[in-house]
N, C-alpha and C positions, 0 to 999 in steps of 0.2 A: 337582503344584503348578505355579505359574507363576514366572517369574524376571524380574528387572529388573537390567540391568547397563549400565555405560558402557564403550564400547570404541572403538578407532580403526578407521575404515573409510576406504577410498579413494574419492574422488569426482573426476570429470573436470570441472574448474570454472574459471571466471575469478576473478581476484583482485577483491574488492569495492573495493579502493583506499581512499583517504582521503576523508573528507567535505569538502565545500567549506567554507572558513572564512567565506564571505560570508553574513551573516544575510539572511533572506528579507524584503526590503523592496519586493517587487513587488506585493503585494496580490492575488496570484493563488495559489490553493492547490490546486486540482485540476481535472483536465480535465473538460469538459462541465459546468461548474458551473451553467449556466442550465437551467431545466426549464419546459416548457409542457405543457398537458394539454387534452384535449377535454371535452365535456360528459358523457361517460360516467363520469367520475370525480366523486364526490360531495365536498361540503365536508369531510366527515369523512375521506375518502381523503387529501386534500391538506393537512390541518390542520397537519402538522408538516414539510411539504416545505421550508420556508425557516427552520425553527427550528434553532439550533445550528450554523449554518455558520461557518466560520472564514475570515479574510482573509489568514492567514499561517501557515506551519508552525512559526514560532517557539514555543518556544525551541529546537526541533530545527533541524538543518542538513541541507542537501541531501546525499544520498549519490550522487554522480555521478562518482566517481573510477575507475570500472571500465572495462575494455576488453572486447574480444571474443577476447582471447588466452587460451586454456585450457590447463591442464596437470593432471596427477594430483596430488591433495593428500590427505594423511591428516588426517582431522577426527574430533573426538569425536562419538559417536553413542550414543543410548540405545536399547536393544533390550528390548522386552517380549515374552515368549514363553511359550506353553504347548504342549500336544500339537498343537493345531489352528491356532493363530493366532501370527503373528509380526509385530510392529509396530516400525517404525524411525523414530526422531525425531531432528531436528537442533536441538540446544539453541542453537546459534550462529546460527540462522536463524529466530528467533521461535518456537522450539519446534515447527516444522513437522513434521506427520506425513508422512513422506516415502514410506513404503511400508507396505502392509498386505496380508500374505499370509494367506489363509484356505483351509484344506484344500489347500495348495500352489498356489493361484491368486492372482496379484496382482490386487487389485480396484481399486486406484488407478491413475492415470496417473503412473508413476514416470519422470520425465524422465531420460534417459541423461546429460544434462549439467546443470550449474548455471550458468546464464548470466543475470546481472542485465540487466534492460531497464527502460525508463523508464515504468512503469505505476503506481507507488505514490505516496503523498502526498509522500514524500521522494525520489522518482525510482526508486531501485533496487528491483526486484521480480523474483522468479523463478517460473516456472510449474512445476506439478507438486505432487502430494500434497494435504494439507489445511492451509490457511492460516487462522489465527485473527485476525479483524479486530475491533478494539475502539475505542470512543470517538468516532471521526469517520468519516463515510462515505468510502469509498475503501480502498485497501490500507493496512494498519496502519502507523502511524508506526514501529513496532518490528519490522516484518516481516523486516528483514535485520539485526537486532541480537540479541546473546546474551541469554537469559533466565536467571534463577536456576533451578537444576535440583536437585531433591531426590528421591532414590530412596526409595520407600515399600514397606512390607510389613505385611500384617495377620496376625493370629494364625491365620486359616484358610488361610494359604498364598497369598493374593491379593497379587500384586506390582503396583506402580504407580510412576508418576513425576509429580511436581508441577513445573509450570513457572509462574513468576510474575514480575511486574515492576510498578513504579510508573510510571504514565503521566502525563506532566507537563502536558499541555494541560488535561485535565479534573481532574487532581489525584486520580486514583483508583488503586486496586490491582486488578489482575485476575490470576486464577490459574486454571489448569486442572489437574485430576488425571485422568490417563489410567491406567486400571487394567484388569487382565486376570484375572478369576477362573480358578481352575485347571481348571474343567470347562466353560468357556464358549467358544462359537464367535463371540461378540461382544466387541469392544473397547468399553469404556465410557469416556466423557470427560465429567467433571463440571466445569462452568464456574461461577465465582463472580466477580462484580464488586462491589467494596466502595467505597462513597463515604464517606470518613471523616467522622465527626461534626465539624461546624464548617466543612466545605468548602462548604456551601450546595448548593442544587439545581443539577445539571449536566445538559446534554444528553447522552444516551447512545445507543450503537449497538453492535451485535454481529452479525456474520455469519461463519459457518464456510463457507469456500469449498473445495469438494471437486472436485479434478480427477480425471476418470475417462476411460478410453479412448473415443475417437470412432471408431466403426465404421459401415459402411454400414447395418448392421442394428440399430444402437442405438435403443432406445425408452426414453423418459423418462416415468415414471409417478408421479403424486402425486394425492391425493384432491381434485380441483378440476374444476369445470365451466367456470369463467371465469378469466381472468387479466388483469393489467395488463401490456400490451406496452410496452416501452421501446425506442424506435428511436433510434440514434445519428444526430442531425442535424448540421448545420453549426455546431458549437460548443455544442450543447445537446442535452438529452434531450427527446423527444416521447413523452408518455405517453397511453395509451388502453386502455380495457377492452374485451375481445372474448370471445366464446364460444370454447371450445376444442373440438377441437384445431386448427382452421384459422384462418390469418391470411394474407391476400393470396394465397390459393390454396395456401399451404404448410401441411403437417401439422407443427406445431411440436413435437409429441411425438416426431418423428423428426428428429433434428438434421441428418442428411445431406440433408434436403429443404429446409433453410433457406438462402437465397441469400446473406444478408449478416449482419453482426454484430447481435445482438439480445439483449435480456433479456426473459424472461417471468417475472413475479411472479405466482405462482398464488394465487387466492382459495380457500384451503382451506375445504372444506365444514364447516358447524357440526356438532359432534358426532363428527367423524372424527379419528382420531389423526394427528398430524403425521408424515409420512414422505415420502421421495423415493427413487426408485431408478432406475438406468440399466442396462438389460439388453442384452447384446450377442448376437452371432451364436450363441453356445452356450447361449442362454437363461438366462444367469446374469450377475450383476454386483453392484456394491455397493448396499446399502440403508442409508439413514441414517434414524433415527427419534429422537424426543426426548420429554421431558415437555412440558407445555403451554406454558410461558413462551416457548419457542422456536417461535413460531407462523408464521413466514414460510418460504416455499420458493421457489426461483428456479432457472431454467435460463439459462446464458449460453453462446452459441456464437459463434465467429469467423465462421462462415458459409462457404459454398462459393465465394464470389467470389475473384478474384485477390488482393485485398488481405488477406482473411481467411486464405487459404492461405499467403500470404507471411508473415503474422504467426506462424502455426503453425511455419513453418520457422525464422523469426528467433529464436523463443524456445527452440528446441531444437536438435537435430542435423540438422534437415531431414527427419526421418522420423517423428517422434513427434507425433501429433495427439490433441487432448483436447477435452472440453467441461467445463463446471463445473456441477455441481448444488450448490445452496447452501441454507443454513438460517440464519435470523436471528430476532431478537426484534421486528422490525417487519414490516409487510406489504410494504414496498418498501425499496430502499436510498436513497431520497430523504429518508427520515425519520430524525430523531433524536427520542427521547422523553425527557420530564423524569424524572430520577432524583432522588428526594428526598434531602435531607441525612441522612447516617447510614444510608442504605439499603444492603442487601446483596441482590443478585439472584442466583439460583442456578437451574440446571437440569441435567439429565442427557441426554447424547447417546449413542446406541449406533450402532456401525458394524459391519456384518456382510455376509454374502454371501447373496443371494437366488437361488434357482433357480425359474424359472417360465416355462413355454413359452407365449408369447403369439401363436403362429402362428394366423392366421385370426381373431383377435379385433379388434374395433374399439376405439376409445379407452376407452369406458365399460366394456366387458367386461374389457379389460386392467386397468383400475383396480380393478375388483372382484376379479379374480384375484390381483393383487398384495397387496391388503388381506388376503385370506384367507391367502396364503402367509406374509405377515409375522406374522399372528396365530398361525400354526402354529409358526414358529421362535422368535418372541419375543412371547408374549402381552402385551398392554398392561398387564394386571394385574401380570405379572412385572417389567416395566420399572419400574412404580411402586414395587413392593416392593424392587427393587434399589436404587433411589434412597433410599428411606427407611431402609433397613437398612445394606447395605454402603457405599453412597454416603456416608452420614452418618459412618460410621466412618472412611473414608479421608480425609474432609474435615478431621478433627481429628487425624489421624496425623502423626507427625514421623519423619523418617528421616535419611539421610545427604545433606548438601548437597555435591554433587559439582562444581558449577561456579557461578560468580557472574554476576550481571547487572551493571547499572550502579550507580553510587554515588548516584543521585538519590533513591532511596528512603531511604537512610540520612540524606541531607541533609534530606529532608522530615520525618523523625523528629525531628531536632534543631530544625528550624523549629517544629514543633508543640510540642515541649517548651518553647521560649521563649514560645510563646503560651498555655501552660497547657492544651493540648489533649491528648487521649489518643493512643494509637498509631494508625498509619494502617491497621493490619490486625490482626485477632484471631488470625491463623494465620501469616502470612508474616513471616519474619525478614529484616531488612536490616542485615547486620553492618557494623561500622565499617570492616572491612578492604576493603569494596567502594568506599570513598571514595578518590578519586585526583586526578590533576592537573586533570581537568575540573571537579571540584567545589571545588578549593582556593580560588579567589578568592571564591566565594560563602560558603564556610565561614568565611573570614577576615572577610567582611562581617558574617556572622551572629554570630560569637563576639567579634571585636575591634571591630566597628563601623566598620571602614574597609577599603579595598582597598589592597593593596601597589601602589605606583606603579612600573611597569617602566621600565628605562633607555631602552628602545626600544619604542614602542607599535606592535606588529604586530597583525594580526587575531587577536582572542582565539579560543580553541578552544571556548568554550561561552558560552551566554547564559541569562538568566532573564527571565521576564515576570511580570506580575501586580502587584496593588496592594501586597502585602507587600514585594516586593523593590524596588519604586519608593520606598516609604517608607524602607527601609533606606538606599538610595542617597541620598535627599534629606537624610538626617541625617548622612551620612558626609562627611569632609573632601573638598573638591573638588579634582580634578586632571583631567588629560586623559582617563584611562581611565574615571573615575567619570562624567564628563559624557557620554562616548560611550555607556556602558552605559545611562545614563538616557535618552539620545536614542532608543536602540533600543526600550526599553520604551514610551516615549511614542508612538513611531511605531506600535507594535503595537496601541496603544489608539485610534489614529486621530487623535491630537493632533499633527498634522503641523507646525504653526507652532512649537509648543513643542519638538518633536523637532529641527527645524532649528536653533532657538536653542541647544539643548544641543550639537548637533554643532559649531556655530560656536564655542561656548564651549570645547569640547575643543580646537579648532584654536588658540584664543587662548592656551591653556596651552602647546601644542606642535604643530608641524606633524606630522600623522600620516595614514597612508593610510586607515585605517578611516573616519574622519570625512569625509575628502574623498570617498571612494567613496559613503558614505551620502548626502551632499549631491548628488553627481552623479546618483545613482539617483533621488532625489526630483525634481531638476530635469528629468530625462528624462521622468518621468511627468507633470510639470506643463507641459511644453513650453518650458522655459527652456534653449534650445539652447546658447547661448554659455557660460552659467554651467555647464551640464552638462559640456560638453567640457573646460572649464578645470579643474573639480574632478577629473574622471577623469584628466586629464593630470598633475595634481599627485599623485594617488594612485599612478599608474604610476611617477612619478619616485622615489617612496619604496619601492614594492613591485612593480616592473616585471616581475619574474620569476614572479609568482604567476599560474599558469595560469588559474584561475577569473576573476581580475580582467582578464586579457588578453582572455579570451573575452567577458566581459560588456561591455567597452568596444567591442570589435569589433561585437557584436550591437547595441549602442546606436547606433553609427555607421550601421549598416544601417537601423535603425528610423527614424533621422533623415534617411535618404536622402542621406547624405554619401558618395557612391560613390567619388569620387577620394580623399577622406581615408581611407576604408576600405582602398582598394587600397594607398595609401602606407603605412598602418600595418601591413598584413599583410606587405608587402615588407620591413619593418624587423624583423620577428620572426625568431628563429632558425628554420632550415629544419625542424627536428624539430617545432616548434610549428605553423608554418604549413601543414604537411602532415598535421596531425591532421584527421579527417573534418569536424568542425564548422567549422573554419577554412576547409577547402576548399569547403564549402557556402557560406560567406559570400563567398568569392572568386568563386565561380560566380555568385552572386546579383548581385554588383556588376558582373561582366562582362556579364551579360544587360542590366542597366540602362544600361550604357555602350555597348551595341551590339556587344560582342565575343562574338558568338554561338558561333563555332566553338571558341574557347578554353573557353567555358563548357560546351559539349556534350562536349568531350573530358574535362573533369573529372567531370561527372555520369554519364558512361557508362563510367567506368574499371573497375568500377562504384564509385560513391560509397556506402560503407556507414557509416552514422552509428550508433555503438554505443548512444547514449542517445536514439534516435528515440522521441518521446513517443506514447503511445496517443492516437489522434485527430489527430495532427499530419499536415498535408498539405503540408509545406514542399517535399518533393521532387517530388511530383506537380504542385503549383502552379508550381514553377520550370520543370519540363519543358514544361508547356503555355504558360506565359508566354513562354518562349524562342521557341517556334514561332509564337505569336500575333504577337509583335513582328517576328520574322525574316521571316515570310511574309505578314504582315498578314491573319491568319485570325481567325475567331471561336473561342471555346472549343469549341463543338460541332464545328466543322470540324477543329480540332486533334485532338480525340479520335477522329475518324474517319480522318484522314490520318496521324496520328502516334500510334498507340496507346502507352500508357504501358508501358515495359518492366517485367516482373514484379518485378525486383529493386528498383525504385523505388516499387512500389505498396504503400502502407500504408493505403489507403482502407478504411473499415469499412462503407461503404454503397454 
């Protein structure tokens, strides 16, 4: 038989810290948000490239409170196991499949540390294992959040676990049931996305991101002759279709031959079963296959350049290197596709170990060999039968709920009851005990028709967006908090003048830091410098010890080129604050602008390690070269030749 159990395991990890209480009013939501393509892509290829994009991560907040200080911590872990397979899941990190051992071999890249870095929609993201990405292109809004976790068992002895949660931007429920038949060498993962009736059509997205070891001998194989190559440009993606396996002289089926960070979205051949595998030096490795709805396959590599190598070290312990083979419901990750009102999309994924000696084979021979090897260990007919039989059984099974997710699903249930709509899920339960402090003001608004007015209006710990909550606020008695919340919703809708009026109305009721900060942010984005600084200073007078507010103001001064003001502000901060890496970077930037080159050089070569360095961010490399361009009156090209970028500052992806 197989078993499923929750147990404590020890992980060497950083603390994820607190989320920022500052709502996202920046109108930027993910890195490389622009995309261009050449004439090798058809109109059908790009049909959904700009559909479903978001301008803000609201109602979610940034998860940027982590550091790079790690220690051993005991955490809840779900273990599925039979005679041949052992799978380890992290319920508190988006249900991440962290480890998969088959016949004693680890087939995933299991990171020896858990170190959040700034790669996800909400900032925090960790490398390693299999990550489940839903709703919006990019790393999941819930990738570093706990999910509801339910242990399952079928009468035939099959053990499983269900992870699920309510996703607030799209208003959908997603769940996955990972299960392990007693006589199987494959782990099965069944995915369901439910768009509740009455929610309307929503843009949808899903990609399973699978980290596997990067070895010199690794070969990636999938049934494709062509692929859409995505190159990370200066602030955007450049998309082009090319014949495989070669691109710019590199064999992209061999990750160790790829010079820089790149995505390859494979055009799977018609009539071929969807799969992808990465085989290492011992001719074995992970293979992932699925039923037909999951039609996309992708390879991501950091590349062999200095920046890519540095990213590999930065995300781990300096020794662990990985690539990602991925599987999704669209051809590329630029797409969202329309999900009809009331629809439920489902498919089955299988994760196993493939043994196949590809020595001496070219790309097409290797593809044929891997297709044959997969058909031998898991025939396509058996996968279909697995889905329609045991998969359907476990989809309806209920077991023991061993840990809770957020209270937003329970709040959505009450919201739908008020609207006379049905449940948000036919299977997933969102118990009232999951409701907590984050949901309280919104539950009060829903049930009582009003918000409790706090004695002191600090930054609230949660937000809502959407027409329903806007209407509830508009009907509620007005006060400072009500107007502030309304302003945030209006801003999320792009109604900036109405949002500003709501924030001003909040201030008319009572001086408060949240409304001043919101107006300061809006003024910064619209170029109203004096008003921007005045509002930020008013916010700081009321909440001056709030670190995210301190940092945002300092970054605003930098963006406004107020070098002397920035230096004076930094000098006035507590020593512990101004010695934080992001503040040191701001100080060095101002010093370079003011011609204090040696002071700046001493700071950035200390070395300066910024914990939340963003994927695609070039701030350190740009600062390095700007310093020498100004100091020695050089061109950028001359700087790169005379003053090579130190490896510890190199986060370039191309």
